[in-house]
FIKERO-611442 format. One record per residue (C-alpha): z, x, y; residue in three letters. Coordinates in Angstrom, 3 decimals. Last residue first. Layout:
residues N
{node {Z; X; Y}; Ala}
...
END
This chain:
residues 212
{node {-101.778; 14.401; 38.234}; His}
{node {-104.179; 14.920; 35.326}; Gly}
{node {-107.375; 15.335; 37.266}; Arg}
{node {-108.592; 12.024; 35.808}; Arg}
{node {-105.393; 10.430; 37.043}; Lys}
{node {-106.068; 11.733; 40.542}; Arg}
{node {-109.615; 10.352; 40.424}; Ala}
{node {-108.396; 6.937; 39.309}; Val}
{node {-105.748; 6.784; 42.037}; Ala}
{node {-108.202; 7.908; 44.715}; Trp}
{node {-110.648; 5.241; 43.575}; His}
{node {-107.973; 2.569; 44.014}; Ser}
{node {-107.446; 3.747; 47.585}; Trp}
{node {-111.174; 3.684; 48.251}; Val}
{node {-111.409; 0.139; 46.881}; Leu}
{node {-108.589; -0.938; 49.177}; Lys}
{node {-110.563; 0.540; 52.097}; Val}
{node {-113.461; -1.812; 51.521}; Gly}
{node {-116.920; -0.368; 50.985}; Val}
{node {-119.795; 0.942; 53.118}; Gly}
{node {-119.386; 4.528; 51.968}; Ala}
{node {-118.828; 6.020; 55.438}; His}
{node {-116.709; 3.067; 56.545}; Glu}
{node {-114.554; 3.338; 53.446}; Ala}
{node {-114.181; 7.086; 53.889}; Ile}
{node {-113.034; 6.641; 57.492}; Arg}
{node {-110.600; 3.917; 56.503}; Tyr}
{node {-109.170; 5.922; 53.625}; Gly}
{node {-108.271; 8.914; 55.773}; Asp}
{node {-110.454; 11.999; 55.983}; Trp}
{node {-108.683; 15.366; 55.663}; Gly}
{node {-111.844; 17.459; 55.305}; Tyr}
{node {-110.623; 21.029; 54.628}; Pro}
{node {-108.427; 19.906; 52.993}; Glu}
{node {-107.996; 16.658; 51.078}; Glu}
{node {-109.050; 13.050; 51.611}; Ser}
{node {-112.708; 14.030; 51.302}; Leu}
{node {-112.024; 15.475; 47.846}; Ala}
{node {-110.529; 12.154; 46.757}; Leu}
{node {-113.633; 10.329; 47.910}; Glu}
{node {-115.802; 12.865; 46.071}; Ala}
{node {-113.925; 12.306; 42.807}; Asp}
{node {-114.229; 8.531; 43.037}; Gln}
{node {-117.893; 8.617; 44.046}; Met}
{node {-118.884; 10.981; 41.263}; Phe}
{node {-117.102; 8.781; 38.743}; Lys}
{node {-118.782; 5.680; 40.192}; Leu}
{node {-122.218; 7.288; 39.954}; Ala}
{node {-121.815; 7.701; 36.195}; Thr}
{node {-120.653; 4.136; 35.628}; Thr}
{node {-123.403; 2.698; 37.838}; Arg}
{node {-126.145; 4.679; 36.151}; Arg}
{node {-124.802; 3.533; 32.784}; Glu}
{node {-124.798; -0.108; 33.880}; Ala}
{node {-128.358; 0.189; 35.181}; Ala}
{node {-129.560; 1.657; 31.884}; Ala}
{node {-127.816; -1.022; 29.835}; Ala}
{node {-129.146; -3.841; 32.022}; Val}
{node {-132.754; -2.636; 31.781}; Ile}
{node {-132.583; -2.110; 28.005}; Arg}
{node {-131.051; -5.545; 27.491}; Ser}
{node {-133.880; -7.173; 29.425}; Leu}
{node {-136.426; -5.249; 27.336}; Glu}
{node {-134.716; -6.069; 24.037}; Pro}
{node {-134.417; -9.758; 24.942}; Leu}
{node {-137.987; -10.254; 26.161}; Arg}
{node {-139.916; -10.068; 22.864}; Arg}
{node {-137.425; -12.157; 20.916}; Ser}
{node {-137.415; -14.711; 23.723}; Ala}
{node {-141.218; -14.926; 23.718}; Glu}
{node {-141.314; -15.476; 19.977}; Ala}
{node {-138.357; -17.864; 20.116}; Lys}
{node {-139.822; -20.097; 22.802}; Asp}
{node {-136.806; -20.858; 24.950}; Leu}
{node {-134.350; -23.736; 24.665}; Arg}
{node {-132.601; -24.260; 27.975}; Pro}
{node {-128.783; -24.378; 27.809}; Leu}
{node {-127.473; -27.691; 29.141}; Gly}
{node {-123.952; -27.228; 27.765}; Ala}
{node {-124.344; -30.293; 25.555}; Glu}
{node {-127.638; -28.913; 24.260}; Glu}
{node {-126.090; -25.535; 23.451}; Ala}
{node {-123.146; -27.026; 21.578}; Ile}
{node {-125.470; -29.349; 19.670}; Lys}
{node {-127.729; -26.458; 18.671}; Ala}
{node {-124.752; -24.570; 17.264}; Leu}
{node {-123.533; -27.589; 15.329}; Asp}
{node {-126.969; -28.052; 13.766}; Glu}
{node {-127.162; -24.385; 12.787}; Ala}
{node {-123.795; -24.396; 10.984}; Asp}
{node {-121.840; -21.242; 11.741}; Asp}
{node {-121.865; -18.572; 9.017}; Gly}
{node {-123.312; -15.766; 11.105}; Gln}
{node {-120.353; -15.820; 13.461}; Ser}
{node {-120.757; -16.666; 17.133}; Thr}
{node {-118.930; -19.960; 17.530}; Pro}
{node {-117.174; -20.226; 20.908}; Leu}
{node {-113.548; -20.951; 20.067}; Gln}
{node {-112.399; -17.618; 21.520}; Ser}
{node {-113.795; -18.587; 24.933}; Pro}
{node {-111.856; -21.883; 25.274}; Phe}
{node {-113.994; -24.532; 26.961}; Pro}
{node {-112.860; -24.909; 30.576}; Asp}
{node {-110.170; -27.236; 31.978}; Thr}
{node {-107.422; -24.709; 31.214}; Glu}
{node {-109.163; -22.072; 33.308}; Lys}
{node {-111.255; -19.086; 32.216}; Trp}
{node {-112.094; -16.439; 34.828}; Ser}
{node {-112.168; -13.727; 32.151}; Arg}
{node {-114.692; -15.900; 30.293}; Pro}
{node {-117.203; -15.070; 33.061}; Asp}
{node {-118.890; -18.192; 34.298}; Lys}
{node {-122.144; -20.112; 33.925}; Gly}
{node {-120.999; -22.244; 30.978}; Tyr}
{node {-123.534; -21.567; 28.243}; Leu}
{node {-125.016; -18.255; 29.369}; Ala}
{node {-121.634; -16.952; 30.500}; Gln}
{node {-120.124; -17.803; 27.119}; Tyr}
{node {-122.983; -16.070; 25.325}; Leu}
{node {-122.430; -12.899; 27.354}; Ala}
{node {-118.681; -13.042; 26.751}; Gly}
{node {-119.207; -13.270; 22.987}; Arg}
{node {-121.452; -10.221; 23.167}; Tyr}
{node {-118.829; -8.345; 25.172}; Ala}
{node {-116.191; -9.088; 22.550}; His}
{node {-118.521; -8.263; 19.647}; Thr}
{node {-119.650; -4.896; 20.998}; Leu}
{node {-122.882; -4.850; 22.944}; Leu}
{node {-126.193; -2.993; 22.658}; Gly}
{node {-128.184; -6.175; 23.255}; Met}
{node {-130.162; -5.880; 20.004}; Val}
{node {-126.975; -4.873; 18.222}; Lys}
{node {-125.160; -7.961; 19.512}; Ala}
{node {-128.194; -10.022; 18.539}; Leu}
{node {-127.941; -9.283; 14.831}; Gly}
{node {-128.656; -12.812; 13.710}; Arg}
{node {-131.034; -15.454; 14.998}; Thr}
{node {-129.638; -18.957; 14.571}; Asn}
{node {-132.779; -20.390; 16.250}; Asp}
{node {-131.157; -22.826; 18.687}; Tyr}
{node {-127.713; -21.323; 19.266}; Phe}
{node {-128.535; -17.674; 18.647}; Trp}
{node {-132.023; -17.313; 20.094}; Leu}
{node {-131.208; -19.523; 23.071}; Ser}
{node {-127.983; -17.609; 23.685}; Ala}
{node {-129.805; -14.284; 23.632}; Ala}
{node {-132.329; -15.474; 26.201}; Thr}
{node {-129.583; -16.988; 28.310}; Lys}
{node {-127.627; -13.723; 28.313}; Asn}
{node {-130.624; -11.552; 29.131}; Arg}
{node {-131.755; -13.898; 31.886}; Asp}
{node {-128.268; -13.772; 33.402}; Asp}
{node {-128.127; -9.984; 33.088}; Ala}
{node {-131.493; -9.343; 34.785}; His}
{node {-131.278; -9.693; 38.574}; Ala}
{node {-127.518; -9.201; 38.761}; Ala}
{node {-127.806; -5.991; 36.744}; Ile}
{node {-130.528; -4.681; 39.046}; Glu}
{node {-128.579; -5.579; 42.159}; Leu}
{node {-125.446; -3.908; 40.804}; Asp}
{node {-127.457; -0.796; 39.934}; Ala}
{node {-128.814; -0.568; 43.473}; Gln}
{node {-125.322; -0.979; 44.921}; Arg}
{node {-123.964; 1.702; 42.607}; Ile}
{node {-126.788; 4.098; 43.471}; Ile}
{node {-126.155; 3.554; 47.189}; Glu}
{node {-122.442; 4.195; 46.770}; Ala}
{node {-123.237; 7.418; 44.912}; Ala}
{node {-125.503; 8.484; 47.789}; Arg}
{node {-122.794; 8.005; 50.408}; Gln}
{node {-120.001; 9.525; 48.379}; Val}
{node {-122.065; 12.538; 47.368}; Arg}
{node {-123.126; 13.230; 50.956}; Asp}
{node {-119.502; 13.043; 52.108}; Asp}
{node {-118.513; 15.292; 49.194}; Pro}
{node {-120.867; 18.060; 50.377}; Arg}
{node {-122.433; 20.136; 47.607}; Ala}
{node {-125.079; 17.654; 46.502}; Leu}
{node {-126.644; 19.346; 43.465}; Pro}
{node {-124.707; 17.127; 41.020}; Gly}
{node {-125.664; 13.838; 42.644}; Leu}
{node {-129.335; 13.669; 41.685}; Glu}
{node {-129.297; 15.486; 38.354}; Asp}
{node {-126.071; 13.720; 37.424}; Met}
{node {-127.634; 10.352; 38.216}; Val}
{node {-130.751; 11.039; 36.134}; Ser}
{node {-128.656; 12.496; 33.313}; Asp}
{node {-126.606; 9.319; 32.991}; Arg}
{node {-129.689; 7.091; 32.862}; Ala}
{node {-131.367; 9.328; 30.268}; Ser}
{node {-128.183; 9.529; 28.204}; Lys}
{node {-127.743; 5.758; 28.355}; Arg}
{node {-131.272; 5.064; 27.163}; Ile}
{node {-131.068; 7.718; 24.428}; Ala}
{node {-127.791; 6.327; 23.066}; Pro}
{node {-129.196; 2.796; 23.441}; Tyr}
{node {-132.315; 3.246; 21.326}; Asp}
{node {-133.505; -0.336; 21.688}; Pro}
{node {-133.117; -2.690; 18.706}; Ile}
{node {-136.407; -4.546; 18.295}; Glu}
{node {-136.226; -8.104; 17.037}; Leu}
{node {-137.346; -9.763; 13.834}; Lys}
{node {-137.988; -13.447; 12.976}; His}
{node {-139.901; -14.316; 9.803}; His}
{node {-137.091; -13.230; 7.464}; Thr}
{node {-134.557; -15.478; 9.178}; Tyr}
{node {-132.221; -13.661; 11.509}; Gly}
{node {-133.271; -10.044; 11.666}; Ser}
{node {-132.346; -6.881; 13.487}; Ala}
{node {-134.944; -4.115; 13.499}; Lys}
{node {-134.970; -0.346; 13.829}; Pro}
{node {-138.246; 1.294; 15.003}; Met}
END
């Protein structure tokens, strides 16, 4: 199985993300695809999205803190690959672990996200100091290296299920607004258990995907 290494004594599994995402995507398509009625699709897609959101909320914070402990305290390299994230998303995950907020909600009184050191050449002592000042718990590196791939696998699968279900939901909501159904946004929102503004935004996305 592929590995990502920091020091030679410290190796982590890299999950097979293409296979994980394909399996998650296929499971949603197999469930929603056979539902012929758009009102049934909307309702079940909304349930899948809520379930995925709960799963992500339950594991993403642990994933981020586990990765941050390995990087800032143990200077373990290759963690973006272990987590299945591009550099920008990886940096955001570390920022959330350190400061408890999404970097997209950054304010002038907060540490600046782009100044967060994540390159392989950063000095280990400086990294540990940043983590200590932020109050980041230091985890046992063997346990953290074992847990990070599994946590990342769970989050990636849930995120893919959510993305796939969202497309079904958007298209089905638009179908409900048209003949022979003719539902307005408020009725669809009540049926799906979401806000009407979200339904309207979904209509716009679905129309764009249709090409008009």
